[in-house]
LOGUVEX-957690 format. One record per residue (C-alpha): x, y negated, z negated. Coordinates in pm, 1 decimal. Layout:
N
<fivo x="X" y="Y" z="Z"/>
...
// end
This chain:
108
<fivo x="5901.0" y="-3676.2" z="13918.6"/>
<fivo x="5767.4" y="-3918.5" z="14180.9"/>
<fivo x="5911.6" y="-3890.2" z="14525.8"/>
<fivo x="5963.6" y="-4154.1" z="14790.0"/>
<fivo x="5890.5" y="-4111.8" z="15158.0"/>
<fivo x="6116.2" y="-3868.2" z="15339.5"/>
<fivo x="6352.7" y="-4010.3" z="15595.8"/>
<fivo x="6619.8" y="-3888.4" z="15831.0"/>
<fivo x="6952.2" y="-3968.6" z="15666.2"/>
<fivo x="7135.1" y="-4004.3" z="15999.2"/>
<fivo x="6978.9" y="-4345.4" z="16070.9"/>
<fivo x="7010.2" y="-4493.8" z="15722.2"/>
<fivo x="7117.2" y="-4852.6" z="15685.6"/>
<fivo x="7334.5" y="-4954.1" z="15392.1"/>
<fivo x="7018.6" y="-5097.9" z="15232.2"/>
<fivo x="6842.3" y="-4761.8" z="15266.0"/>
<fivo x="7140.1" y="-4583.0" z="15114.1"/>
<fivo x="7152.3" y="-4831.6" z="14826.5"/>
<fivo x="6780.1" y="-4774.5" z="14770.6"/>
<fivo x="6842.4" y="-4399.3" z="14756.8"/>
<fivo x="7118.3" y="-4442.0" z="14498.9"/>
<fivo x="6893.9" y="-4673.3" z="14295.3"/>
<fivo x="6610.3" y="-4419.5" z="14303.3"/>
<fivo x="6844.2" y="-4139.1" z="14195.2"/>
<fivo x="6965.9" y="-4356.1" z="13906.6"/>
<fivo x="6603.3" y="-4413.7" z="13802.5"/>
<fivo x="6537.4" y="-4040.3" z="13805.1"/>
<fivo x="6844.7" y="-3981.3" z="13590.0"/>
<fivo x="6742.5" y="-4257.1" z="13347.5"/>
<fivo x="6400.5" y="-4098.2" z="13296.8"/>
<fivo x="6581.1" y="-3807.1" z="13134.5"/>
<fivo x="6513.2" y="-3565.1" z="13419.2"/>
<fivo x="6717.0" y="-3245.3" z="13415.3"/>
<fivo x="7003.5" y="-3213.4" z="13665.5"/>
<fivo x="6819.8" y="-2950.5" z="13869.8"/>
<fivo x="6503.9" y="-3166.2" z="13884.3"/>
<fivo x="6701.0" y="-3461.6" z="14019.1"/>
<fivo x="6875.5" y="-3246.1" z="14279.8"/>
<fivo x="6543.8" y="-3091.3" z="14388.1"/>
<fivo x="6381.3" y="-3435.3" z="14414.7"/>
<fivo x="6666.5" y="-3555.2" z="14636.1"/>
<fivo x="6642.1" y="-3246.3" z="14857.8"/>
<fivo x="6264.9" y="-3291.7" z="14890.5"/>
<fivo x="6270.2" y="-3669.2" z="14943.3"/>
<fivo x="6573.3" y="-3694.8" z="15171.4"/>
<fivo x="6635.2" y="-3350.5" z="15328.0"/>
<fivo x="6941.3" y="-3469.3" z="15521.4"/>
<fivo x="7110.4" y="-3631.4" z="15218.2"/>
<fivo x="7397.2" y="-3485.0" z="15017.9"/>
<fivo x="7238.3" y="-3450.7" z="14670.6"/>
<fivo x="7565.5" y="-3428.9" z="14477.2"/>
<fivo x="7707.9" y="-3734.7" z="14654.6"/>
<fivo x="7399.5" y="-3940.9" z="14563.2"/>
<fivo x="7413.0" y="-3823.9" z="14200.4"/>
<fivo x="7784.7" y="-3901.5" z="14177.4"/>
<fivo x="7731.2" y="-4248.0" z="14323.6"/>
<fivo x="7446.6" y="-4318.3" z="14079.7"/>
<fivo x="7662.9" y="-4206.7" z="13787.4"/>
<fivo x="7945.3" y="-4424.2" z="13919.8"/>
<fivo x="7708.8" y="-4718.8" z="13896.1"/>
<fivo x="7657.2" y="-4640.7" z="13527.8"/>
<fivo x="8033.4" y="-4637.2" z="13476.6"/>
<fivo x="8063.5" y="-4973.3" z="13653.0"/>
<fivo x="7795.9" y="-5118.9" z="13424.3"/>
<fivo x="8006.0" y="-5014.8" z="13126.9"/>
<fivo x="8284.1" y="-5246.6" z="13245.6"/>
<fivo x="8070.0" y="-5561.4" z="13220.0"/>
<fivo x="8202.5" y="-5824.5" z="12987.6"/>
<fivo x="8051.4" y="-5862.5" z="12642.1"/>
<fivo x="7922.3" y="-6208.6" z="12740.5"/>
<fivo x="7748.6" y="-6071.2" z="13051.2"/>
<fivo x="7571.1" y="-5803.8" z="12848.9"/>
<fivo x="7477.0" y="-6053.4" z="12579.2"/>
<fivo x="7343.0" y="-6294.6" z="12842.7"/>
<fivo x="7136.7" y="-6018.8" z="13002.5"/>
<fivo x="6992.8" y="-5925.5" z="12662.6"/>
<fivo x="6911.4" y="-6290.4" z="12594.6"/>
<fivo x="6730.9" y="-6335.8" z="12927.8"/>
<fivo x="6542.2" y="-6006.4" z="12897.7"/>
<fivo x="6430.6" y="-6089.5" z="12543.7"/>
<fivo x="6321.2" y="-6435.6" z="12653.5"/>
<fivo x="6115.5" y="-6280.9" z="12933.1"/>
<fivo x="5957.8" y="-6035.9" z="12688.9"/>
<fivo x="5872.9" y="-6325.4" z="12455.1"/>
<fivo x="5702.0" y="-6505.7" z="12744.6"/>
<fivo x="5502.9" y="-6198.1" z="12843.1"/>
<fivo x="5400.1" y="-6124.1" z="12485.7"/>
<fivo x="5268.5" y="-6475.5" z="12431.1"/>
<fivo x="5077.9" y="-6454.3" z="12761.1"/>
<fivo x="4892.7" y="-6140.1" z="12648.7"/>
<fivo x="4845.6" y="-6259.0" z="12291.5"/>
<fivo x="5087.7" y="-6015.0" z="12129.5"/>
<fivo x="5209.9" y="-6266.3" z="11874.5"/>
<fivo x="5364.0" y="-6004.3" z="11644.2"/>
<fivo x="5573.6" y="-5883.7" z="11938.9"/>
<fivo x="5658.4" y="-6243.7" z="12028.3"/>
<fivo x="5786.0" y="-6301.2" z="11674.6"/>
<fivo x="6002.4" y="-5988.4" z="11700.2"/>
<fivo x="6142.2" y="-6124.2" z="12027.5"/>
<fivo x="6218.5" y="-6457.2" z="11859.3"/>
<fivo x="6401.2" y="-6276.0" z="11580.8"/>
<fivo x="6599.8" y="-6084.2" z="11842.3"/>
<fivo x="6689.3" y="-6411.6" z="12019.1"/>
<fivo x="6799.6" y="-6563.0" z="11687.8"/>
<fivo x="7015.8" y="-6257.3" z="11619.7"/>
<fivo x="7170.4" y="-6282.4" z="11967.0"/>
<fivo x="7243.4" y="-6652.5" z="11915.9"/>
<fivo x="7416.4" y="-6589.1" z="11582.6"/>
// end
């Protein structure tokens, strides 16, 4: 699991803390085991409270689950549109067609 630079937690700004929570969420989303995530936190930010960071990251997942159906659908639409653009740029026309089908399904 990749680690970020170590820092002293006592001088963290709210941006730094948010970046820590985001990194922990990324580690969780990779499918890392609980112990691996806790060890990565301890190694990367020795002064941090590993369980507090994990709980805050998980809380972010719970908050995402409260998004409206339209917000999720809009995100899916925009992400698929971006994938379509990227696929046409690299010449992956089969992938671009799949993205178009996905957009059509989302619009239905």
